[in-house]
VEXDREN-2710 file (C-alpha; in Angstrom, 1 decimal):
% VEXDREN-2710
k/r/px/py/pz
1/MET/96.3/99.0/107.9
2/TRP/96.6/96.7/104.9
3/THR/96.7/92.9/104.9
4/VAL/98.3/90.7/102.2
5/ALA/95.5/88.6/100.6
6/GLY/97.4/86.9/97.7
7/HIS/100.1/87.3/95.1
8/TRP/101.1/87.0/91.5
9/ARG/104.7/86.2/90.6
10/ALA/106.4/87.7/87.5
11/ASP/108.4/85.4/85.1
12/VAL/111.5/86.6/86.9
13/SER/111.2/86.8/90.7
14/ALA/113.7/86.8/93.6
15/LEU/111.1/85.1/95.8
16/ALA/110.2/81.5/95.4
17/GLU/106.5/80.5/95.4
18/GLU/106.7/79.3/99.0
19/GLU/108.4/82.5/100.2
20/ALA/105.7/84.6/98.4
21/GLU/102.9/82.5/99.9
22/ALA/104.4/83.0/103.4
23/TRP/103.5/86.7/103.1
24/ARG/99.7/85.9/103.1
25/GLY/98.1/87.4/106.2
26/ARG/101.0/89.8/107.0
27/SER/100.2/93.4/107.7
28/LEU/101.4/96.7/106.3
29/ARG/100.7/100.0/108.2
30/LEU/101.1/103.2/106.2
31/VAL/100.0/106.4/108.1
32/ASP/101.3/110.0/108.3
33/TRP/103.4/109.3/111.4
34/GLU/104.7/105.8/110.7
35/ALA/105.3/103.2/107.9
36/LEU/105.5/99.7/109.4
37/VAL/106.0/96.5/107.3
38/PRO/107.5/93.1/108.1
39/GLY/111.1/93.7/108.7
40/ASN/111.2/97.5/108.4
41/ARG/109.8/100.6/110.1
42/CYS/110.1/104.3/109.0
43/ALA/109.1/106.9/111.6
44/GLN/109.2/109.8/109.2
45/PRO/107.4/108.6/106.0
46/GLY/106.3/110.7/103.1
47/TYR/103.8/109.9/100.4
48/ARG/103.8/110.9/96.8
49/THR/101.0/110.0/94.4
50/GLU/101.3/110.1/90.6
51/SER/99.2/109.2/87.7
52/LEU/101.0/107.0/85.1
53/SER/100.0/106.4/81.5
54/ALA/99.7/102.7/80.5
55/GLU/103.0/103.0/78.6
56/ALA/104.8/104.5/81.7
57/PHE/103.3/101.8/83.9
58/VAL/104.7/99.1/81.6
59/SER/108.1/100.7/81.6
60/ARG/108.2/100.8/85.4
61/PHE/106.5/97.5/86.2
62/ASP/107.0/95.4/83.1
63/SER/103.3/94.5/83.0
64/TRP/100.2/96.0/81.4
65/PRO/97.5/97.4/83.7
66/ALA/95.0/95.1/82.0
67/ASP/97.0/92.1/82.9
68/LEU/96.8/93.0/86.6
69/VAL/93.1/93.9/86.3
70/LEU/93.8/97.5/87.3
71/PRO/91.3/100.4/87.0
72/VAL/92.4/102.9/84.3
73/THR/90.9/106.4/84.4
74/ASP/91.5/108.5/81.3
75/GLY/94.2/106.0/80.3
76/ARG/96.1/106.4/83.5
77/VAL/96.9/104.3/86.7
78/GLU/97.3/105.8/90.2
79/VAL/100.5/104.9/92.0
80/MET/101.7/106.0/95.4
81/THR/105.4/106.0/96.4
82/VAL/106.6/106.0/100.1
83/THR/109.7/107.9/101.0
84/CYS/111.5/107.7/104.4
85/GLU/113.1/110.9/105.8
86/GLY/113.0/112.4/102.3
87/ARG/114.8/109.5/100.6
88/ASP/113.6/106.4/98.6
89/TRP/112.3/103.7/100.9
90/VAL/113.3/100.2/100.0
91/ALA/110.7/97.9/101.6
92/PRO/107.6/96.0/100.8
93/GLY/104.8/98.6/100.5
94/ALA/107.1/101.3/99.3
95/THR/105.1/101.3/96.0
96/MET/101.3/101.0/96.2
97/ILE/99.2/100.6/93.1
98/ARG/95.6/101.6/93.5
99/VAL/93.0/99.0/92.6
100/GLY/90.0/100.3/94.6
101/ALA/89.1/102.1/97.9
102/ASP/89.9/98.9/99.9
103/ARG/92.3/97.1/97.5
104/ALA/95.8/97.8/96.3
105/LEU/98.9/96.0/94.9
106/THR/102.5/96.4/96.1
107/VAL/105.5/95.0/94.4
108/TRP/108.5/93.4/96.1
109/ASP/111.2/91.2/94.6
110/GLY/109.3/90.6/91.4
111/VAL/106.1/89.7/93.1
112/PHE/102.8/91.6/93.0
113/PHE/101.1/91.3/96.4
114/ALA/97.3/91.9/96.6
115/LEU/96.4/94.0/99.7
116/ASP/93.1/94.4/101.4
117/ARG/92.4/97.3/103.7
118/ASP/91.7/96.2/107.3
119/ARG/88.7/98.3/108.4
120/GLN/88.8/96.8/111.9
121/ALA/92.0/98.7/112.5
122/GLU/89.9/101.9/112.4
123/GLU/88.0/100.8/115.5
124/VAL/91.1/100.7/117.7
125/ASP/90.8/102.6/121.0
126/PHE/94.5/102.8/121.9
127/ARG/97.8/102.5/119.9
128/ALA/101.4/102.4/121.0
129/VAL/104.7/102.1/119.1
130/GLY/108.3/101.6/119.8
131/ASN/111.7/101.1/118.2
132/GLU/114.7/98.8/118.1
133/PRO/113.1/96.5/117.3
134/GLY/110.0/98.2/115.9
135/TRP/106.7/97.2/117.5
136/LEU/103.0/98.2/117.4
137/LEU/100.3/97.6/119.9
138/GLU/96.5/98.0/119.3
139/ILE/93.8/97.7/121.9
140/VAL/90.1/97.5/121.3
141/ASP/88.5/97.8/124.8
142/GLY/86.5/94.8/125.8
143/GLU/87.5/92.9/122.6
144/ARG/91.1/92.3/121.6
145/ILE/94.8/93.2/122.0
146/ARG/97.0/92.9/118.9
147/PHE/100.8/93.2/119.4
148/GLN/103.3/93.1/116.5
149/TYR/107.0/93.1/117.2
150/ASP/110.4/92.6/115.6
151/TYR/109.2/94.9/112.7
152/GLY/106.1/92.9/112.2
153/GLU/107.9/89.5/112.0
154/GLY/106.2/88.4/115.3
155/GLU/102.6/88.8/116.3
156/ALA/100.4/88.0/119.3
157/PHE/96.6/88.3/119.7
158/THR/94.7/88.0/122.9
159/PRO/91.2/89.0/124.2
160/ALA/91.3/92.4/126.0
161/PRO/90.8/91.9/129.8
162/GLU/89.4/94.5/132.1
163/PRO/92.2/96.9/132.8
164/GLU/93.5/97.5/136.3
165/ILE/93.9/101.2/137.3
166/ALA/96.3/102.3/140.0
167/ALA/94.6/104.9/142.2
168/GLU/97.8/106.7/143.2
169/THR/99.6/106.9/139.8
170/GLY/96.8/106.5/137.3
171/ALA/98.7/103.7/135.6
172/ILE/96.6/101.3/133.5
173/THR/97.6/97.6/133.3
174/TYR/96.2/95.0/130.9
175/HIS/97.3/91.4/131.7
176/ALA/96.2/88.9/129.2
177/VAL/97.0/85.2/129.5
178/THR/96.1/82.5/127.1
179/GLU/97.4/78.9/126.5
180/SER/100.2/80.3/124.3
181/VAL/100.6/84.0/125.3
182/ASP/101.4/85.9/128.5
183/LEU/101.1/89.6/127.6
184/ARG/101.2/92.5/130.0
185/VAL/100.7/96.1/128.9
186/GLU/101.5/99.0/131.3
187/ILE/100.3/102.5/130.4
188/LEU/101.7/105.4/132.4
189/PRO/100.1/108.9/132.2
190/GLU/103.5/110.5/131.3
191/SER/104.2/112.3/128.1
192/CYS/106.5/110.5/125.7
193/LEU/108.4/111.4/122.5
194/ASP/109.0/108.7/119.9
195/ASP/112.8/108.5/119.8
196/MET/112.9/108.1/116.0
197/SER/110.3/110.6/114.7
198/GLY/110.1/113.0/117.7
199/PHE/106.3/112.6/117.6
200/PRO/104.6/113.4/120.9
201/PHE/102.3/111.0/122.7
202/PRO/100.4/111.5/125.9
203/THR/101.4/108.2/127.6
204/THR/104.5/106.0/128.2
205/VAL/104.0/102.3/127.5
206/SER/105.8/99.1/128.2
207/VAL/104.8/95.7/126.8
208/THR/106.0/92.5/128.3
209/LEU/105.6/89.3/126.2
210/GLY/107.0/86.3/127.9
211/ASP/110.5/87.2/129.0
212/ARG/110.8/90.2/126.6
213/THR/109.9/93.8/127.5
214/PHE/109.3/96.5/124.9
215/ARG/109.2/100.2/125.7
216/GLY/107.6/103.1/123.7
217/CYS/104.9/105.7/123.5
218/GLY/101.1/105.6/122.9
219/GLY/97.7/107.2/123.1
220/PRO/94.2/107.3/121.7
221/ARG/95.4/109.1/118.6
222/PRO/93.1/109.1/115.6
223/ASP/94.4/107.1/112.7
224/THR/94.7/108.0/109.0
225/ASP/95.2/104.6/107.3
END
């Protein structure tokens, strides 16, 4: 998981300063089984890393690595490109420029966005995903629930309550209520296939936020952010 920490606009940019600043705090998720960014989800991502010379970097990004304070090893810069179902992916995060182990840049509409790796995401006990619209649920038992929906455009955070477990079915229910959020998560011990990627999960999940219900798959699957 990566979080937008800041930005730098090129001389020519399709995003106004206010639009670019609105990206601060938004999350990008790039793992082997899913790429999820605000407004876009790919269920079959591919990742290609290449090492660009300084001249090739300028040709592609119209900026020198030194201007972006990028690390250069043997005169080259590491760039990762994300594909979706074997084709070019057009979305924020589709191009990642390595800055360090926990810092990267991505380019979108003429803006370089600084990204920080969210190490807390690696502590998650349970994850679930769904499609149309794309959503992501993360639960840290005893601590927090994080729910992103509408392809990352909407987000809800709550403390994680003690789950209720149905003795007959084994269904697990979390019901979190705050001043602004009413969130119910139901986890059924029934195998589930992601309807976009075909990836198998051990449980079927429904998430109800207010008057909207989202359905998908989940499990305590190790992450590879």
